[in-house]
N, C-alpha and C positions, 0 to 999 in steps of 0.2 A: 250888139256886144254887151254882156253883162259885166257886173262887178267881179273882179278876180281875173279878167283877161281872157276868159274862155269864150269860144265861138261855138254857137250852137247851129248845127246843120241839119236840115231836114231833107232826107233822101226820098225820092219817089218809091212807090211800091215795086218790088222785084229788083231794086238796085243791089241789095246785099247778096242775093243769089248770083248776081252778075260778077260780083267781086270775087266770090269763091271759085266760080268757073274759070275767070281769068287767071286765078292763082294756080289751079291745077294744071291749065294749059301751059302756064309758064314753067312749073316743075317738069312737066313731061317734055317741053322743049329743051330744058336744061339737061335732063337725063339722056335725051336722044343725041344731044351735042357732045356728051362724054365719049371718049375713046372706048372701044369694045373691051380692051384689057382692064380698064378701070372699072367698067360695069361688073365684070366678072369677079373682080377682087372684092367688091362690095357685096355681091351675092354670097360668095364663099364666106366672108366674115360674118354675115347674118346667120348663115347655116350653122357655122361652128358655134356661135353664141347659143343657138337653140339646143344643139347637142350637148353643150356644157351644162346648160340648165337641167336637162333631163338626167344627166349623169350625176348631178349633185342632189337629185331628190333622195329621199329616205329609201334606202334599199329594202328596209323591213316590209314596206308596204307591197313592193313588187314580189318579194320573196313569199310573203303570205298568200298572194293571189296565185302564185304558181303552185305552192304546195297544196292549197285547197282544190286545184284542178287535178294535180297528181293523185291526190287521195281518191278522187272519184273515179280515176281510170287505171288504178293499180290492179294488175292481174296476178295470178299465181305463176309459179315457175313453169317453164315449158315442159319440164318432166319431173315427176314426184317420185322420189325413192320409196318403194313400198316398205311396209314394216319389216325390220331385220328378222332373219331367220334365227330363232333362238337356239338352233343346233350349233351354229357357228359364228353367231354374233351375241354371245352372252352379255348381259349387262348394258345393252344399248338402250338409251332412254330417247324419247321423242325429241326433247329439247336439245338444240346444239349447244354445247359449252360456249361460254362467252369468249374464251380465248381463241375460238376458231372463227369468229364472226369476220365479216368483211370489214374493210377499213372503216372505222367509226368517224363520224363527222363532228368535229369539235365546234360547239356552238355556244352562244351566250345562254346562260341558264335562265335568263329573263325571257327568252324568246321561245314560247311554246310551239310556234310553227316549226322552228328548227328542231325541237325535240321530236315533233311528229315525224320529221323526215328521218331522224336517226332511227326511230322506233320501225319505221317502214322498211328500212334496209335490214335491220336486224331480223325482222320476220322472214325476210326471203334469203337468209344467209345460207340455207341448204343449197341453193342454186345461184344465188345473187352474186357471189363472189366470183362466178364463172370466168370472165376474161380479166384477170386482175390488171389494173391499170395503176398499181402502187398508189392507192388512196385517191384515185380519180373518180368523181361521181358525175355521171352524165345528167344534164338538165332535162327535165320532163319536156317532151316535144311540144307540148301544149304553149310553152312560153313563146316559141317562135310562131306557133299557129295563131296566136292572138294578133299578129300583125306587126309585132315590134321588130324593128331592124335587128340584124344579127349582132351588131356591136352592142346594142342595148341588152339583148337576151344574154350575152356573155357577162355583161356587167351585173346582171341580177345575181349571178353565182358568186361575185367577189364579196368578201367580208366588208363591213363598214371600214372607213379610214382608221387611222392609228389611234383614234380616241378610245378605242376599247382594246387594250393590250392583251386581255385575257384570251381573246380569240386567236392570238398568233400561236398559241401553244397547241400544237397538233392540228392546226387548221389545214385546209385543203387549198393548196396554191394551184389553181386551175392554170394560170398562165405559164407557170414553170413546168407544167406537166403535159403541155400540149403536144409534145413530140412523143410521148408514151403512147403504147396501144390503149385504146379506149375500151373500157369495160363494157360487155354487153348488158344493156339494161333488161333486167328480168321482167319488166313490165312491157318490154318490146321485144319478144323472142324472134330469133331467126326463123324464117320459113324452113320447111323440111329440105327444099331444094338448096337453100343457102348453107344449112347445116351440112348437107352432103358435100357441097362444093368446099366448104372450109375444111372439113375433115380430110378431104382428098388432097387439097393443095397444101395442107399443113399436117403431114401424117405424124409428126413428132409432137403434136399438141393435143390437148383435150379441152374442148369448148373455148379454143383460142388462147389457151395459156399452156405452159409446160406441164408435163406429167406430174413433176414434183409439186408444183403449185396447186394443181388440181386435186391431187390425192391428199394434200395437206388440208384442203377445204372439207373433204368429205371423210376425214379421219375417224370420226365417231361411228361411220357406217362400214368400216373396212372389216374384213373377215379376220377372225381369230383362229390360231393354229389349232388343229386337232391332235389328239394323242392316240397312238396305237401301240399295242403292247408287244407286237411281234409274234413269231411262231410259238404255238403253245403245244404242239403235238408232232409225231413223227411224219405224218403226211404233209403237214404245212412246211416242216423243215425240209423235206425232200423237195418241195416246190421252190422254196428259197435257194437251195442248192442249185437247182436247175437254172433259176434266174441268174445267180452269181457266175455260173459257168458260161451262160450266154453273154452276160456283161463283160466278163474278162476277155472273151474272144473278140467282141466288138471293140473294146477299148484298145486291144493290141493291134488289131488289124484294120479297123475302119473308123477309128475315133473322128468325130466331127462330120462324118459322112452319113448318108440316109440309111443304108442297110449294110449288113455284113454278108459276105460270101464265104461261109465257114469251111468249105472244102479247099477252095483255092487260096483261102486266107487273104482275101482282098475286100476292097469296098465296092459297093454298088450305089450309084448316084441316081436320083430321081429328080428332086427338086432343089437339092443343095441346101437343105435347112436342117440337117442333123436330126432326121426323123426319129431315129431309134432313141436318141437322148431325150428328146421332148415327150415321145410317147411313153417312156419308161418312168418319167419323174413321179407320178403318183403311185405307180406300183412300188417303187423303192420307199416312198414315204410310208405307205401302208404296211409294208413288210418290215419296217423299222431298220432299213439299211442306211444308216446315217452318213457313213463315209461316202458311199457311192452317190447318195442324193447330193452331198455338198459339192463333189467334183462335177456332177451333172449341172447343178445350179450355177457354179462358177462359169462353166462353159457357156451357159445361156446368157449370163450377164455380160460376159467379155468378148464372146466370139460370134453369137448369133446375130446375123445381119439379114435385113429384109430388103435392102436397097438394091440388090443385084438384078440387072435387067434380064430376067428369065421368066418365061411362062410357067405358071403353075396351075394346077387344077383347083378350082374354088372348093369343091366338096372335100377333097382329100386334105387340103391344107386346113380347111375349117375343122374337120373332125379330129384330125391328128394333132395339128400344131396349135391352133386357137383353142381347141378343147383341151389339150394337154396342158398348155399354160394356165388357162383359167382354173382347171382342177388343182394344179400344183399350188396356185394362189389360194384357193379356198381351204385346202387341207393344211398348208404350211403357214398361211398368214403373211407370206412375203410378198410385198407389193411390187417388188422387182418383176415378178412374173406378170402381174397385172399391167404394169407399163408396157411390157413386151407384147402382151396380148392386145393392148389398145393400139399400138402402132401397127401391128399386123391387121387388126380390124379396119383401121384406116385405109390400109394399103389394098384390102380386099374390096373396099367400097365401089370402085369402078365397075365391078361386074353387075351392079344393080342399075347402071345408067343405060338400060335397054328400053326400047320403045313400049315394051309391054309390062315391065316391072318383073318379068321372069329373068333371073340373072343369066349373064353369059357364063359359059363353063370355065374359060380360061382368063387367067389375070396375069398381067406383068407387074410384079410388085415394085420394080425399079422405075418402069415407064409410067406406071399408074394408068394403065390402059387395059382393056378387056375385049374379048371377042368369042365367037362361037367356036367349037372344036374344029380343027383343020379337016378332020375326016367326015364331018357332017355339018349341015346347018342346025341340027337339033342337039339339045342337051338331054341327058338322061333324067327321067322324072325324079328318081330317087335322089339324084344329086341336088337338084334345085330345091327339094323339099326336105333335106337332111342338113340344114345348116341353121335352123331356127333356135334350136336349144342354145347353141353357142352364141349366136348374135344377141339373142334376148338377154343371156346371162351377162354378156359384156355391158350391155346398157344397164342392167340392174346393179352391176358391180361398180361402174364408173359414174352412174347417175347422169349419163349422156344418152338421149333418147334415140338418136338417128339409127343406131345398129338395129334395134328392135323394130323400128318403123319400116325399114326397108325389107326386113325379113317377114314381117307381118304381112306386108303387100303381097308377097308370094303366096302366103296361105289364103288370102282373100281371092286372089286370081284363080288358083287351082280350085278352090271351093266352089266358084261360079262356073267352072267348065263342066260340060256334060260328061257323065261317066256311064259305065256299064255295071249296073247294080252296085255302085260305089267303088268299083275297080277301075284303075287308071291304066292307060297305055304306058309303055316304058320310055317313050321319047316325046319331048315338048320342044317347041320352037320359041327361042328367046325373043325374036323379032315380032312374031305375030301373036305370041302368048297362047297358042293352040297346041293340042296334042297332035301327033302325026297320025294321019288317016291309016287304019288298018295295021296299026303297030301291035306288037305282041302284048299281052297282058300276063304278068307273071309276079310272084312274090319272091322271085329269086333276084338275079343280077339286074340292076337298073330299075327295079321297082320296089324292092324289099323295104327299105328303110322309110319310104313314104308312109307306110302303115304303122310302122314303129313310132315314128315321130308324131303322128296325129295323137296317139295315146300319151306319150311322154310330155309333149308340149302342154296337154291338158293337165297332167299331174304337176308339171313344173309351175304352171301359173294358178295353182290353187284349187283345181277341180270344180270349175264353174259349172252350174247346171245349165243344160241346153246350149252349151257352147258349140259353135261349129265344128271345132276340133273332135270332140267326143261324138257328136252327131255323124260326122263323116266317117269316124272310126267304126262305129257300130254298124252303119250301113255297109262299109266295106267287109267287115267280118261276115255280115248276112251274105254278101256276095261271094265270099270264099265258100261258105257252107253250101250254096245253091249252084255256083258255077264252076268251082275249081276242086272241090274236095271229092275224092274217089276212094273206093277200098279195093284191094286186090281180090281176084276171084276166089282163091283157095284159103289163104291165111288171113285175109280181111285186114290187111295193113292199110291204115289210113294215110293218104298222102295229098299233096297239094299240087296239081298240074298247071299247065299254061294254056292260054288261048292264043293260038297262032292266027295272025291277022285279025286278032280281036274276036274270033268266033270259033275256030277249029281246035278242039280240045287235044292236048298232047300229054301223054303220062310221063312226064319229065319233071324232076325236082332237084334244084341246086342244093348243095349243102348249105348255102346261105339261108335257105328258107327254114333251117332248123333254129333260127332265132325266134320263131313264131311261137313255139310253146311257151317260152319264157315271157314273151310279150302279152299272150293270152292269160296266163295265170296272174300277171301283175294287173292286167285289166279287171279280171274277176275279183282280185283283192280290193280293187276300187269301185266295186259295185256293178260290174258287167254281169250278164246273165249266166246261169250255170251251163248253157250250151257252149260258151267260150271255154269254160273249164274242162268240159268233156272232150272238145276238140284238141285242147292243149295236152291232156294226158294221152289221147290216142296218138297224136303226132309225135310226142316225145318218144313213146315206145318204137315208132317206126324209124326215127332218127337214130335211136340206139341200135336198132337192127342193122342200119347201114354200116355201122361200125362192126358189129359182131359177125356179120355174114362173111367179112374178109379174113384171111388167114393172119393178117397183121393186126387185126382188131382196130384198124383205122379206116375212117370212111373216105370214099372217093369224092371228088369235086361235084360230080353229077351222078344221079341214080335214075334209072328208069323202072317203070312198074308195069306188070302184066294187065292187059285189058280184058283178055278172056282166058279160059282154062287151057287153050291151045298153046299158050306161051309156056316155055320150059320152067321158068322160075318167076316167082311173085316179084322179086327185086333183082335187078341185074345192072351191071356197069359195062359200058362200051370202052374198048381199049383206049381211046383218045381222051376218055373222061376219068381215068383211074388215078389221077394224081392227087396229092394231099399237100396243101400249102400251109399247114399248121394253123388252120382256121379255128376261131373260138366259138362259133355260134351255138354248137350243141352244148359245150361246157357252160356257157353263159345261161342257157336254158336249165341245166341242171342246178346252177346256182340259184336261180329264181325259185325253182321248185323246193329246194332245200331251205332257202331263206324264208319262204313264206309258209312252209308247212312243217319244217323241223324233222322231216322224215330222212333218216340217215341212209336209207337205200339209195338215194341219189348220190350220196358221197361215195358209196361203193362202186357205182356205175362210173363215176368220174375217175376213181382211182384206177380201174381197168384200163381206161383210156390213157391216163397219164403214164402208166407203166408201159403201155404200147409206144408212146412217144419216146420214153427212155430207150426202149429197145431198138427202135428202127430210125429215130431221127437224130439221136445224139451222136455227134462227131467230136473231133479233138478241139475244135475252136468254137463250138456252139451247137446249135440244132438246125437242121436243114429240111427244106421241103422235098418231097418224094414224087417219083414219076409213076409209080405202080404199087398201089396197095393190095393188089390181088396176088402178089408173089412175095412171100416172106423172105425168100432167098435172093430175090433180084428186084429191089424196090427202086432202082435207078434214081439215085440221089441227084437233086437238081441244083444244089449249091446256092441257095439263097435262104436267108433267114429274115422274113418280113418283120417290120416293127411291131405289127400287131401281136406277134408271138409274146413279146414282153408286155405290151400295153394291155392286151385283152386275155389271151389264152392263159398265161401263168397267172395273171391277177384273179381271174375267175376261179382257177384251180384252187388258188390260196384261199379265197373267201369260201369256196365250197367246202374246204376241208377244215374250216375254223370251228372251234368249240362254241364260239359265240355267233349264231347265225345272223345276228343283227350287228354284226361288226361294222358294216355299212347299213345304217337304217334306211330301208326303202320308203319309210314315211317322210324322211327328211332329205333323201338324195335321189337323184335320177341319173342313170348312166347314159352317156351319149353313145353313139353308134361305134365309137372306138374304145368304149370301156372306161371313159373318163367320168368320174362322178361330179355332178353339179348340184348345187342346193335347190330344193323345193322353196318356192316363195309363197307367201300368204296370198290369199285371194284379195284382189283390189276390190274396194267397196266404193 
């Protein structure tokens, strides 16, 4: 013992480690002796303390890390609107006005990382506002990917505590918005399949939001109304009078129904979609019939419904209704038509859910289902390849890509199929994606508009060099020249025949084929070779002859041609084919020839035909199809006025007789197969 009362102990080596070990064993025994519930409470308390410490860390550091990662992974929007067409989008600039931007993020001005976030969303405003969540901004997925628990990842998005009151002004309260629909992150676009499912399941939305919200976001890109001066000469005025007579009969006896039966003065229903009203919209607008256009517009807004459980034909509804609504939108600038078109487009999308990407022919707009035609497992080739102009325009007009994507897949599929010198059989199977073996090859019914839309799609998309569309078109015209074109033996009329079973030539030509001269001269105007122009002129003369050869000056539905000099006539019509349905194809070709050449001879040819319709087709309540054009005293009126009479035939007559052959400028507009003008878009770069 030393002074101070302290005792000094000397421990042997290793004795300190023995004390620590005995202490740990004592603590372990004490822990094990505690009841299980007490041990669980202690563990929970420690875990809660750790989480609290993490939540109290400065949010700025975590936010900066997430922003840095988001910047490195930001992508462009899933679909970029091409440059606006100056013909109907005047004054549109590239930059979106600030007042149309998506919900801005209120941040502390001293936080550069937060400013970068705001800038990033402003850059993506053209599509980034797509599923508005009322000022909800999704966190970059990289935050969760870094291994942080979900609760911490949500905490990153919260503003700092109330020590910075400025951030409460206009800030984003994520917790109070969790029940709102979450906006689609433009850096994480939906897959094509997800877009398709979203559009089908929610047909009253665009990009996951209401039509009104979506159109508000793309307001700077919307079409501006066009101005037309109305009839300027007697011939145009006569066409307007014919239209008003047709419209008056339809309005009185068939209003809201598809077609008019002008003799029995009753309606005829096909799809229950008011086809005549929608098909006539752009014709009335071009003619300057403001009162008629307004009453039709009001019916579309308040009475047109697409949710009826009824099968419709994809092709017919696309060219007539979707095309008619889109054309009315582009000409008038009225977005109501675009909203209706978008809903219809969504309801037609189930047709594209086939195994082969070739769409089914029939769609139930109410059930949102689709199937092959009931009469055959195959679809008509022209039908599945004559929807692309309309679906592409719907995408370009709404800035929603899915419509163009599904239609383009049809192009790609058909392009890859084997053809006969560029010519296609008239039937294709939606399940297998292949042409029917030994099917007829024809430029008439079930084949015609495939060739028309190859050229018109190429024009619509900006005339890209070496595009498959124009290459397929040129190859097909070569096939027409070598496989289908013939001349009659005596008078040398040029005509386009058919290949039965894909190989046996038949000297038969539908009136539908008389669209081809117009398509050929349109192609020549856009750089196709002179051989196309020569064929166009020769075929136009033959088509005119099919009118002039009959005492009514009206053409039959089908004409036959002599193969040898033993035949009595170079051109003849069989009794069962002598009907006339008020078809537009030849008048359409006359319009193209006049518009592109300025030669008024084509106007005179058209006037002869118009007067023939006035003489033989006009009845008290409208105009009617006929059963026999070979007998002027007994035409056997058939009591039906098809909607294309007002959509196409009268429209093309009106434009053909215009003093301004560029009243519809074919450099800026392309007509769909139902005569509805749609804008030409600049080439994508």
